[in-house]
TIMI-643664 format. One record per residue: residue number from 1; chain; x, y, z of N, C-alpha, C, CB in turn. Coordinates in nm, 2 decimals, m for minus. Atoms other than C-alpha are relative to their C-alpha. Glycine has a CB too. Layout:
TIMI-643664
<NUM "A" <X Y Z> <X Y Z> <X Y Z> <X Y Z>>,
...
This chain:
TIMI-643664
<1 "A" <0.10 0.05 m0.09> <0.55 m0.92 m0.55> <m0.04 0.11 0.10> <0.05 m0.11 0.07>>,
<2 "A" <0.05 m0.10 m0.09> <0.48 m0.58 m0.39> <m0.14 m0.03 0.04> <0.02 0.14 m0.05>>,
<3 "A" <0.14 0.02 m0.06> <0.18 m0.62 m0.16> <m0.04 0.12 0.07> <m0.01 m0.13 0.09>>,
<4 "A" <0.05 m0.11 m0.07> <m0.03 m0.33 m0.05> <m0.12 m0.04 0.08> <m0.03 0.12 m0.10>>,
<5 "A" <0.11 0.03 m0.09> <m0.26 m0.36 0.25> <m0.06 0.13 0.04> <0.04 m0.09 0.12>>,
<6 "A" <0.07 m0.12 m0.03> <m0.52 m0.08 0.30> <m0.09 m0.01 0.11> <m0.07 0.06 m0.13>>,
<7 "A" <0.09 m0.01 m0.11> <m0.71 0.01 0.61> <m0.06 0.15 0.00> <0.06 m0.03 0.14>>,
<8 "A" <0.06 m0.13 m0.01> <m0.95 0.30 0.66> <m0.03 0.07 m0.13> <0.10 0.09 0.08>>,
<9 "A" <0.04 m0.05 0.13> <m1.06 0.34 0.30> <m0.11 m0.08 m0.05> <0.12 0.01 m0.10>>,
<10 "A" <0.11 0.07 0.05> <m1.38 0.25 0.14> <0.03 m0.08 m0.12> <m0.12 0.10 m0.04>>,
<11 "A" <m0.03 0.10 0.11> <m1.39 m0.04 m0.11> <m0.01 0.07 m0.13> <m0.10 m0.11 0.01>>,
<12 "A" <0.01 m0.07 0.13> <m1.51 0.18 m0.40> <0.11 0.09 m0.03> <m0.13 0.08 0.00>>,
<13 "A" <m0.11 m0.09 0.02> <m1.24 0.44 m0.35> <0.13 m0.08 m0.03> <0.03 0.08 0.13>>,
<14 "A" <m0.12 0.09 0.03> <m0.97 0.16 m0.34> <m0.01 m0.06 m0.14> <0.01 m0.11 0.11>>,
<15 "A" <0.02 0.06 0.13> <m1.12 0.00 m0.65> <0.04 0.11 m0.11> <m0.14 m0.05 m0.03>>,
<16 "A" <m0.03 m0.11 0.09> <m1.09 0.34 m0.83> <0.15 0.03 m0.01> <m0.07 0.13 0.04>>,
<17 "A" <m0.14 m0.04 0.00> <m0.73 0.41 m0.73> <0.09 m0.12 m0.03> <0.04 0.06 0.13>>,
<18 "A" <m0.09 0.12 0.02> <m0.60 0.05 m0.77> <0.07 m0.01 m0.13> <m0.08 m0.12 0.03>>,
<19 "A" <m0.06 0.01 0.13> <m0.54 0.05 m1.14> <0.11 0.10 m0.03> <m0.10 0.01 m0.11>>,
<20 "A" <m0.10 m0.10 0.03> <m0.36 0.38 m1.18> <0.12 m0.01 0.10> <m0.06 0.14 0.02>>,
<21 "A" <m0.11 0.02 m0.10> <m0.16 0.32 m0.85> <0.10 m0.11 m0.04> <m0.06 m0.02 0.14>>,
<22 "A" <m0.09 0.12 0.04> <m0.03 m0.02 m0.96> <0.08 0.03 m0.13> <m0.09 m0.13 m0.02>>,
<23 "A" <m0.07 m0.04 0.13> <0.06 0.11 m1.31> <0.11 0.09 0.03> <m0.10 0.06 m0.10>>,
<24 "A" <m0.11 m0.10 m0.03> <0.26 0.40 m1.16> <0.11 m0.07 0.09> <m0.06 0.12 0.08>>,
<25 "A" <m0.10 0.07 m0.08> <0.43 0.18 m0.90> <0.08 m0.10 m0.08> <m0.07 m0.08 0.12>>,
<26 "A" <m0.07 0.09 0.09> <0.51 m0.08 m1.17> <0.11 0.08 m0.08> <m0.10 m0.07 m0.09>>,
<27 "A" <m0.09 m0.08 0.08> <0.67 0.20 m1.38> <0.12 0.04 0.09> <m0.07 0.12 m0.06>>,
<28 "A" <m0.11 m0.05 m0.09> <0.87 0.32 m1.08> <0.10 m0.11 0.04> <m0.07 0.06 0.13>>,
<29 "A" <m0.09 0.11 m0.06> <1.00 m0.02 m0.96> <0.05 m0.10 m0.11> <m0.08 m0.07 0.10>>,
<30 "A" <m0.03 0.10 0.10> <1.01 m0.22 m1.28> <m0.06 m0.14 0.02> <0.15 m0.02 m0.01>>,
<31 "A" <0.07 0.12 m0.03> <0.80 m0.49 m1.12> <m0.13 m0.01 m0.09> <m0.04 m0.01 0.15>>,
<32 "A" <0.12 0.02 0.09> <0.53 m0.63 m1.36> <m0.13 0.03 0.08> <m0.01 m0.14 m0.06>>,
<33 "A" <0.13 m0.03 m0.06> <0.17 m0.51 m1.29> <m0.06 m0.13 0.07> <m0.09 0.06 m0.10>>,
<34 "A" <0.06 0.13 m0.05> <0.07 m0.88 m1.24> <0.06 m0.04 0.13> <0.02 m0.10 m0.11>>,
<35 "A" <m0.07 0.04 m0.12> <0.31 m0.91 m0.95> <m0.05 0.07 0.13> <0.15 0.02 m0.01>>,
<36 "A" <0.05 m0.08 m0.11> <0.13 m0.65 m0.73> <m0.13 m0.06 0.05> <m0.03 0.14 m0.04>>,
<37 "A" <0.12 0.04 m0.06> <m0.14 m0.75 m0.49> <m0.05 0.12 0.09> <0.01 m0.13 0.08>>,
<38 "A" <0.06 m0.10 m0.08> <m0.38 m0.52 m0.31> <m0.11 m0.07 0.09> <m0.07 0.12 m0.09>>,
<39 "A" <0.09 0.05 m0.10> <m0.57 m0.61 0.00> <m0.07 0.11 0.08> <0.07 m0.10 0.10>>,
<40 "A" <0.07 m0.10 m0.08> <m0.84 m0.41 0.18> <m0.05 m0.07 0.13> <m0.12 0.06 m0.08>>,
<41 "A" <0.04 0.05 m0.13> <m0.88 m0.48 0.55> <m0.11 0.08 0.06> <0.13 m0.01 0.10>>,
<42 "A" <0.11 m0.08 m0.07> <m1.21 m0.38 0.70> <0.03 0.01 0.14> <m0.14 m0.07 m0.02>>,
<43 "A" <m0.04 m0.03 m0.14> <m1.13 m0.22 1.03> <m0.08 0.10 0.07> <0.15 0.04 m0.01>>,
<44 "A" <0.07 m0.10 m0.08> <m1.26 m0.01 1.31> <0.10 0.07 0.08> <m0.11 m0.07 0.08>>,
<45 "A" <m0.09 m0.08 m0.08> <m1.07 0.27 1.48> <m0.07 0.04 0.13> <0.06 0.12 m0.08>>,
<46 "A" <0.06 m0.03 m0.13> <m1.13 0.32 1.85> <0.10 0.09 0.08> <m0.03 m0.12 0.08>>,
<47 "A" <m0.08 m0.09 m0.08> <m1.00 0.61 2.05> <m0.08 0.04 0.13> <0.04 0.13 m0.08>>,
<48 "A" <0.06 m0.04 m0.13> <m1.08 0.67 2.42> <m0.14 m0.06 0.01> <m0.01 0.15 0.02>>,
<49 "A" <0.12 0.07 m0.01> <m1.36 0.41 2.41> <m0.11 0.04 m0.10> <m0.05 0.01 0.14>>,
<50 "A" <0.09 m0.05 0.10> <m1.52 0.57 2.11> <0.04 m0.05 m0.14> <m0.01 0.15 0.00>>,
<51 "A" <m0.02 0.04 0.14> <m1.55 0.44 1.75> <0.02 0.13 m0.08> <m0.11 m0.09 m0.06>>,
<52 "A" <m0.02 m0.12 0.08> <m1.40 0.70 1.52> <0.03 m0.04 m0.15> <0.13 0.08 0.06>>,
<53 "A" <m0.01 0.02 0.15> <m1.37 0.74 1.14> <0.14 m0.05 m0.03> <m0.03 0.12 m0.08>>,
<54 "A" <m0.13 0.04 0.03> <m0.99 0.70 1.14> <0.04 0.06 m0.14> <0.02 m0.15 m0.01>>,
<55 "A" <m0.04 m0.05 0.13> <m0.79 0.77 0.82> <0.08 m0.11 m0.06> <0.09 0.13 0.02>>,
<56 "A" <m0.06 0.11 0.07> <m0.62 0.56 0.56> <0.14 m0.03 0.05> <0.01 0.03 m0.15>>,
<57 "A" <m0.14 0.06 m0.03> <m0.32 0.34 0.66> <0.03 m0.09 m0.11> <0.00 m0.07 0.14>>,
<58 "A" <m0.04 0.09 0.11> <m0.13 0.17 0.38> <0.13 m0.06 0.04> <0.01 0.08 m0.13>>,
<59 "A" <m0.12 0.07 m0.02> <0.12 m0.10 0.44> <0.06 m0.05 m0.13> <m0.02 m0.12 0.10>>,
<60 "A" <m0.06 0.04 0.12> <0.36 m0.16 0.16> <0.11 m0.10 0.04> <0.07 0.12 m0.08>>,
<61 "A" <m0.09 0.11 m0.02> <0.54 m0.50 0.18> <0.07 m0.03 m0.13> <m0.07 m0.12 0.07>>,
<62 "A" <m0.08 0.03 0.12> <0.82 m0.55 m0.07> <0.14 m0.02 0.03> <m0.02 0.12 m0.10>>,
<63 "A" <m0.15 0.01 m0.02> <1.19 m0.62 m0.12> <0.05 0.14 m0.01> <0.06 m0.10 m0.11>>,
<64 "A" <m0.06 m0.13 0.00> <1.40 m0.32 m0.04> <0.05 0.05 m0.13> <0.12 0.00 0.10>>,
<65 "A" <m0.04 m0.06 0.13> <1.45 m0.09 m0.34> <0.07 0.13 0.02> <m0.13 0.02 m0.08>>,
<66 "A" <m0.08 m0.13 m0.03> <1.65 0.19 m0.17> <m0.10 0.11 0.05> <0.08 0.04 m0.12>>,
<67 "A" <0.07 m0.11 m0.06> <1.54 0.50 0.01> <m0.07 0.09 m0.10> <0.08 0.09 0.09>>,
<68 "A" <0.06 m0.09 0.10> <1.48 0.71 m0.30> <m0.13 m0.06 m0.07> <0.10 0.04 m0.11>>,
<69 "A" <0.12 0.07 0.06> <1.24 0.46 m0.46> <m0.11 m0.01 0.10> <0.04 m0.14 m0.06>>,
<70 "A" <0.10 0.01 m0.11> <1.07 0.40 m0.13> <m0.07 0.13 0.02> <0.07 m0.04 0.13>>,
<71 "A" <0.06 m0.13 m0.01> <1.01 0.78 m0.09> <m0.09 0.03 m0.11> <0.11 0.11 0.01>>,
<72 "A" <0.09 m0.02 0.12> <0.87 0.80 m0.44> <m0.13 m0.08 0.01> <0.08 m0.02 m0.13>>,
<73 "A" <0.12 0.09 m0.01> <0.64 0.50 m0.38> <m0.09 0.06 0.10> <0.05 m0.14 0.03>>,
<74 "A" <0.09 m0.05 m0.10> <0.51 0.65 m0.06> <m0.07 0.13 m0.04> <0.08 0.04 0.13>>,
<75 "A" <0.07 m0.12 0.06> <0.44 0.98 m0.24> <m0.11 m0.03 m0.09> <0.11 0.09 m0.06>>,
<76 "A" <0.10 0.04 0.10> <0.26 0.81 m0.52> <m0.13 m0.06 0.07> <0.05 m0.11 m0.09>>,
<77 "A" <0.12 0.06 m0.08> <0.04 0.61 m0.27> <m0.08 0.11 0.06> <0.06 m0.10 0.10>>,
<78 "A" <0.06 m0.11 m0.07> <m0.03 0.92 m0.07> <m0.09 0.09 m0.10> <0.10 0.09 0.07>>,
<79 "A" <0.07 m0.08 0.10> <m0.13 1.12 m0.38> <m0.12 m0.07 m0.06> <0.09 0.04 m0.12>>,
<80 "A" <0.12 0.07 0.05> <m0.36 0.85 m0.52> <m0.11 m0.02 0.10> <0.05 m0.14 m0.05>>,
<81 "A" <0.10 0.02 m0.10> <m0.53 0.79 m0.19> <m0.07 0.14 0.02> <0.06 m0.05 0.13>>,
<82 "A" <0.05 m0.13 m0.02> <m0.58 1.17 m0.14> <m0.10 0.04 m0.11> <0.10 0.10 0.02>>,
<83 "A" <0.09 m0.03 0.12> <m0.73 1.20 m0.49> <m0.13 m0.07 0.02> <0.07 m0.05 m0.13>>,
<84 "A" <0.13 0.07 m0.02> <m1.00 0.95 m0.38> <m0.07 0.05 0.12> <0.03 m0.15 0.00>>,
<85 "A" <0.07 m0.02 m0.13> <m1.07 1.05 m0.02> <0.00 0.15 0.04> <0.06 m0.08 0.11>>,
<86 "A" <m0.01 m0.14 m0.03> <m0.98 1.42 m0.02> <0.14 0.05 0.04> <m0.10 0.04 0.11>>,
<87 "A" <m0.13 m0.05 m0.02> <m0.67 1.63 0.00> <0.03 0.03 0.15> <0.03 0.13 m0.08>>,
<88 "A" <m0.01 m0.04 m0.14> <m0.73 1.73 0.37> <0.02 m0.13 0.09> <m0.11 0.08 0.04>>,
<89 "A" <0.00 0.13 m0.08> <m0.73 1.36 0.49> <0.15 m0.04 0.01> <m0.08 m0.11 m0.07>>,
<90 "A" <m0.13 0.06 m0.02> <m0.41 1.23 0.65> <0.01 m0.14 m0.06> <0.03 0.00 0.15>>,
<91 "A" <m0.03 0.14 0.05> <m0.26 0.92 0.49> <0.13 m0.05 0.06> <0.00 0.00 m0.16>>,
<92 "A" <m0.12 0.06 m0.05> <m0.01 0.70 0.66> <0.04 m0.11 m0.09> <m0.02 m0.05 0.15>>,
<93 "A" <m0.06 0.11 0.08> <0.22 0.48 0.46> <0.11 m0.06 0.08> <0.05 0.05 m0.14>>,
<94 "A" <m0.10 0.08 m0.08> <0.42 0.21 0.64> <0.07 m0.10 m0.09> <m0.07 m0.07 0.13>>,
<95 "A" <m0.07 0.09 0.08> <0.69 0.03 0.45> <0.06 m0.11 0.08> <0.11 0.08 m0.08>>,
<96 "A" <m0.04 0.12 m0.07> <0.76 m0.32 0.56> <0.09 m0.08 m0.09> <m0.11 m0.09 0.05>>,
<97 "A" <m0.09 0.07 0.09> <1.07 m0.44 0.38> <0.01 m0.15 0.03> <0.14 0.06 0.00>>,
<98 "A" <m0.01 0.15 m0.01> <1.09 m0.82 0.32> <0.14 m0.04 m0.04> <m0.11 m0.07 m0.08>>,
<99 "A" <m0.13 0.06 0.04> <1.40 m1.03 0.30> <m0.03 m0.11 m0.10> <0.09 m0.04 0.12>>,
<100 "A" <0.02 0.11 0.10> <1.43 m1.26 0.00> <0.00 m0.14 0.06> <0.10 0.01 m0.11>>,
<101 "A" <m0.01 0.13 m0.05> <1.53 m1.55 0.21> <m0.12 m0.04 0.09> <0.13 m0.02 0.08>>,
<102 "A" <0.12 0.02 m0.09> <1.21 m1.51 0.43> <m0.13 0.01 m0.08> <0.00 0.10 0.11>>,
<103 "A" <0.13 m0.01 0.08> <0.96 m1.48 0.14> <0.00 m0.13 m0.09> <0.00 0.13 m0.09>>,
<104 "A" <0.01 0.13 0.08> <0.84 m1.81 m0.01> <m0.12 0.01 m0.10> <m0.03 m0.11 0.10>>,
<105 "A" <0.10 0.01 0.11> <0.64 m1.87 m0.33> <0.00 m0.15 m0.03> <0.03 0.09 m0.12>>,
<106 "A" <0.01 0.15 0.02> <0.52 m2.23 m0.36> <0.11 m0.08 0.06> <0.00 m0.02 m0.15>>,
<107 "A" <m0.09 0.07 m0.08> <0.76 m2.34 m0.10> <0.15 0.03 m0.03> <m0.02 m0.15 m0.02>>,
<108 "A" <m0.14 m0.03 0.03> <1.07 m2.18 m0.25> <0.02 0.15 0.03> <0.03 m0.03 m0.15>>,
<109 "A" <m0.03 m0.14 m0.03> <1.23 m1.86 m0.12> <0.08 0.06 m0.11> <0.08 0.01 0.13>>,
<110 "A" <m0.06 m0.07 0.11> <1.38 m1.59 m0.34> <0.15 0.03 0.03> <m0.07 0.13 m0.01>>,
<111 "A" <m0.14 m0.04 m0.04> <1.72 m1.56 m0.16> <0.10 m0.10 m0.05> <0.01 0.01 0.14>>,
């Protein structure tokens, strides 16, 4: 059930990277492709009372898979985003580990 939430990236760029990214993350984690969800949040960045372009922020919400897998997932996400928006653009990946007992699917938790 890994869920990726993107901010600061255009819809078309996210559509282009979504397939390859999910396939690579699926291979890395062993989670089926169908279990991944991707959400694009339309957002506006403001600094010192000015609207600015900002840069891509990606939140990865999933059950903990250990530091090594997490590091590899963050690298994959960063590479795929940079391939769409440019190598010079900063990309932030924030991992939000979920606990099985606090995640419900149709009223039933995984824990």
